[in-house]
C-alpha positions in Angstrom: -22.7 13.4 0.7 -22.6 11.2 4.0 -20.4 13.0 6.6 -17.2 11.5 8.1 -16.3 9.2 5.5 -12.9 7.6 5.7 -11.1 6.8 2.4 -7.8 5.7 1.1 -6.0 6.5 -2.1 -4.8 4.2 -5.1 -1.4 3.8 -5.1 1.5 1.0 -5.6 -0.1 -1.0 -3.1 -2.7 -2.2 -5.3 0.0 -4.5 -7.1 0.1 -6.5 -3.8 -3.6 -7.2 -4.4 -4.2 -7.3 -8.2 -7.6 -8.6 -8.0 -10.3 -5.9 -7.9 -13.7 -5.5 -7.5 -15.9 -3.7 -9.7 -15.4 -0.6 -8.0 -11.8 -0.7 -8.8 -10.7 -1.3 -5.2 -8.4 -4.4 -4.5 -10.5 -7.2 -3.4 -11.0 -7.6 0.3 -9.1 -10.5 1.6 -11.4 -11.1 4.7 -15.3 -10.3 4.5 -16.6 -8.5 7.4 -20.1 -7.0 7.7 -22.3 -5.3 10.4 -23.0 -8.7 12.1 -19.3 -9.4 12.4 -18.7 -6.0 13.8 -21.3 -6.7 16.2 -19.8 -10.0 17.1 -16.5 -8.3 17.9 -18.0 -5.6 19.9 -19.9 -8.2 22.0 -16.4 -10.2 22.7 -14.3 -6.9 23.2 -16.4 -3.9 24.0 -19.6 -5.4 25.4 -20.9 -1.9 26.4 -21.1 -0.8 22.5 -22.8 -4.0 21.3 -26.4 -2.5 21.5 -25.6 0.7 19.1 -26.8 0.8 15.6 -24.3 -0.4 13.2 -24.2 0.6 9.3 -21.6 0.6 6.7 -20.3 4.0 6.3 -17.5 3.7 3.4 -15.3 1.1 1.9 -11.9 2.1 0.8 -8.9 0.5 -1.0 -7.6 -0.5 2.5 -10.2 -0.1 5.2 -14.1 -0.7 5.7 -15.7 1.7 8.1 -19.0 1.1 10.0 -20.9 3.7 11.8 -21.7 3.1 15.4 -24.3 5.0 16.7 -24.2 8.6 16.4 -20.9 9.6 17.3 -18.4 6.4 16.5 -16.7 4.6 13.6 -15.4 1.2 13.6 -12.3 1.1 11.3 -11.8 -2.5 10.0 -8.8 -3.3 7.8 -9.8 -5.3 4.6 -6.0 -6.3 3.3 -3.2 -7.8 5.2 -1.0 -5.0 3.8 -2.5 -2.4 5.9 -3.2 -4.7 9.2 0.1 -3.4 10.7 -0.4 0.1 9.9 -3.8 0.5 11.8 -1.4 -0.5 14.6 0.6 2.8 13.8 -2.7 4.6 14.1 -3.3 3.2 17.4 0.4 3.8 18.9 1.0 7.4 17.3 -2.3 9.2 17.0 -2.6 9.7 20.4 0.9 11.2 20.7 0.5 13.6 17.6 -2.9 15.0 18.3 -2.2 17.2 21.4 0.4 19.4 19.1 -2.1 19.6 15.9 -4.5 22.5 15.5 -7.1 20.3 13.7 -9.0 17.2 14.8 -7.6 13.8 13.9 -9.4 10.4 14.4 -7.4 9.2 17.6 -8.6 5.9 18.5 -11.1 5.8 21.3 -11.1 1.8 21.6 -8.7 -0.8 20.3 -9.7 -3.9 18.9 -7.6 -7.2 18.5 -7.9 -10.2 16.0 -10.5 -12.7 17.0 -11.5 -15.9 15.2 -11.5 -15.4 11.6 -10.9 -11.7 11.7 -7.1 -11.4 11.6 -6.0 -7.9 12.3 -6.3 -5.3 14.8 -9.1 -2.6 14.2 -10.1 0.5 15.7 -13.2 2.6 17.0 -12.5 6.4 16.3 -14.8 9.6 16.7 -17.3 10.5 13.9 -16.6 14.0 12.7 -19.2 16.3 11.2 -18.6 17.2 7.6 -17.7 15.6 4.3 -15.0 15.2 2.2 -13.7 18.4 0.7 -14.1 16.7 -3.0 -14.0 19.9 -5.5 -15.0 22.6 -3.1 -12.8 25.5 -3.8 -10.5 26.5 -0.8 -10.0 30.1 0.1 -7.2 31.8 2.3 -8.9 31.2 5.6 -8.5 27.4 5.0 -5.3 27.7 3.4 -4.0 29.4 6.6 -5.6 26.7 8.9 -4.2 23.9 6.7 -0.8 25.6 6.5 -0.6 25.8 10.2 -1.7 22.1 10.5 1.2 21.2 8.3 3.6 23.2 10.3 2.5 21.8 13.4 2.7 18.2 12.3 6.2 18.4 10.6 8.2 18.2 13.6 11.1 15.7 14.3 10.0 12.2 14.9 11.5 9.8 17.5 14.0 7.4 16.3 11.0 4.7 16.7 8.7 6.5 14.3 7.5 4.0 11.7 8.8 4.1 8.2 6.6 3.5 5.1 7.8 2.0 1.7 5.1 4.1 -0.2 5.6 7.5 1.4 8.2 9.9 2.5 11.2 8.5 0.5 13.2 9.2 -2.6 10.8 9.9 -5.6 13.3 7.8 -7.6 11.9 5.0 -5.6 8.5 5.7 -7.0 9.6 5.9 -10.6 8.7 2.4 -11.5 5.1 2.9 -10.4 4.9 6.3 -11.8 6.4 5.3 -15.4 4.0 2.3 -15.8 1.1 4.5 -15.2 2.3 7.4 -17.0 3.0 5.4 -20.1 -0.6 4.3 -20.1 -1.7 7.7 -19.7 0.6 9.1 -22.5 -0.6 6.3 -25.0 -4.1 7.6 -24.8 -3.1 11.1 -25.0 -4.2 11.9 -21.5 -0.7 12.9 -19.4 -0.9 16.3 -18.9 2.5 18.2 -19.8 2.5 20.0 -16.5 2.6 16.7 -14.7 5.5 15.4 -16.8 7.5 18.7 -16.1 6.9 18.4 -12.4 7.9 14.9 -12.3 11.2 15.3 -14.2 12.3 18.4 -12.2 11.6 16.7 -8.9 13.8 13.9 -9.8 16.8 16.2 -10.1 15.9 17.8 -6.7 17.9 16.4 -3.6 16.3 15.9 -0.3 17.7 18.7 1.7 15.7 18.4 5.1 15.6 16.3 7.7 12.8 13.7 8.1 9.6 14.8 9.9 6.3 13.2 10.8 4.2 12.8 7.8 0.3 12.1 7.3 1.4 10.5 4.0 -2.1 10.7 2.0 -3.6 14.1 2.0 -5.8 14.2 -0.9 -9.4 15.6 -1.1 -11.2 12.7 0.4 -9.2 12.5 3.6 -9.8 16.2 4.7 -13.4 17.0 6.0 -15.0 20.4 5.5 -17.9 21.4 7.7 -19.5 24.8 7.3 -16.7 26.1 5.3 -13.9 25.1 7.7 -11.7 22.0 8.1 -13.6 19.5 10.7 -11.0 16.9 10.5 -8.1 15.3 8.8 -8.7 11.4 8.7 -7.3 8.3 7.4 -3.9 8.3 8.8 -3.1 4.6 7.5 0.2 6.0 5.8 1.5 7.9 8.9 5.4 7.7 9.0 8.8 9.7 9.1 9.8 11.1 6.0 10.4 13.8 3.5 7.9 16.6 4.2 7.6 17.1 0.4 5.2 14.0 0.6 2.7 16.2 2.4 3.2 19.4 1.0 2.0 17.8 -2.4 -1.4 18.2 -0.5 -1.2 21.9 -1.5 -1.7 21.0 -5.3 -3.7 17.8 -4.4 -6.4 19.6 -2.3 -8.6 22.3 -4.6 -7.0 25.5 -3.0 -7.7 28.7 -5.1 -4.4 30.4 -6.1 -4.8 32.9 -3.1 -5.7 29.8 -0.7 -2.4 27.9 -1.8 -0.2 31.1 -1.3 -1.9 31.5 2.3 -1.0 28.0 3.1 2.5 28.4 2.0 2.9 31.7 3.8 1.4 30.1 7.1 3.7 26.8 6.6 6.7 28.9 6.4 9.6 29.0 3.9 10.7 25.9 2.0 13.7 25.5 -0.3 13.5 25.5 -3.9 14.6 21.8 -3.8 11.6 21.0 -1.3 9.3 22.9 -3.5 10.5 20.8 -6.4 10.1 17.6 -4.9 6.6 18.5 -3.5 5.4 19.1 -6.9 7.1 15.7 -8.0 4.9 14.2 -5.2 2.0 16.0 -6.5 2.7 14.6 -10.0 2.9 11.2 -8.7 -0.4 11.4 -6.8 -1.7 13.1 -10.1 -1.0 10.0 -12.3 -2.2 7.5 -9.5 -5.3 9.0 -9.4 -5.6 9.5 -13.2 -4.7 6.0 -13.8 -7.4 4.7 -11.4 -9.9 6.7 -12.9 -9.0 5.0 -16.4 -9.7 1.7 -14.8 -12.8 1.2 -12.7 -12.4 3.7 -10.3 -13.8 6.8 -11.9 -14.0 8.7 -8.6 -10.3 9.2 -8.5 -10.3 10.9 -12.0 -11.3 14.3 -10.8 -8.7 14.1 -8.2 -5.9 13.6 -10.8 -7.4 16.2 -13.0 -7.4 18.8 -10.3 -3.9 18.1 -9.4 -2.7 18.4 -13.1 -4.5 21.8 -13.4 -3.0 23.2 -10.2 0.5 22.2 -11.4 -0.2 24.1 -14.7 -1.4 26.9 -12.9 1.6 29.8 -13.2 0.1 32.3 -10.6 1.3 32.6 -7.2 3.5 30.2 -5.5 2.9 27.6 -8.0 
């Protein structure tokens, strides 16, 4: 698998742009190719103009290009995320020094120009590839738990909010129910997912807001030689309920021992927070499963993996 890919996940933002491509992604609102990237570089970062440029990955929200050996151009493809790229540019440099794992702090900033209407970034290229279904053991669990503990600190008053992450799960009920019904009608809604969702709706938010990544799934955590090499795609960075990120302990393919190690390294969480984390995991499971039933089959295994993890009765789950 190519290294250093940047991905974003299916969620309710898709409803903002209902037209989709054959891959299942919302259609791009502006076309950008390697030639257009080179034009932007020539105008704004001329010292990078002669670098080889090739498409690396196309996600739901961004299109990424490899620049030479060590850089990536991160280009929004929809207006809904244009402002969120600015959040990455402002906040990742401030978050990175306190985090024990690498993150893609922008090394250059791009601005709108001519017919390309949004800010864009140049970020480092990291060795490794998305975790995918690779089982994650205790050592990876410890590293990831430490990362979450370091990230989940108090945000400043001007930290960004995100309407899709970090709030009450009740606010996500419409999107969840619509997709869960489609899965249930086909006999494809796992019971463990329904149970986790229902229990989470009864759990109050009993912790103060923290910083969040907001989209910690197996395509946004890179693995290289058995270790996490980077946590990428911070388009959803915001302040909110830490349970949103703790859902990743079911979304990533941890072994039971790996998940227990991650929780132990992270530190104790309340019963209500644990329930909400499982509820966010259920939400993400339904989003990925529903996308997989459409024409984005690469997301179905992620949803199925979350469902299996929620059904696992061992350890902390």
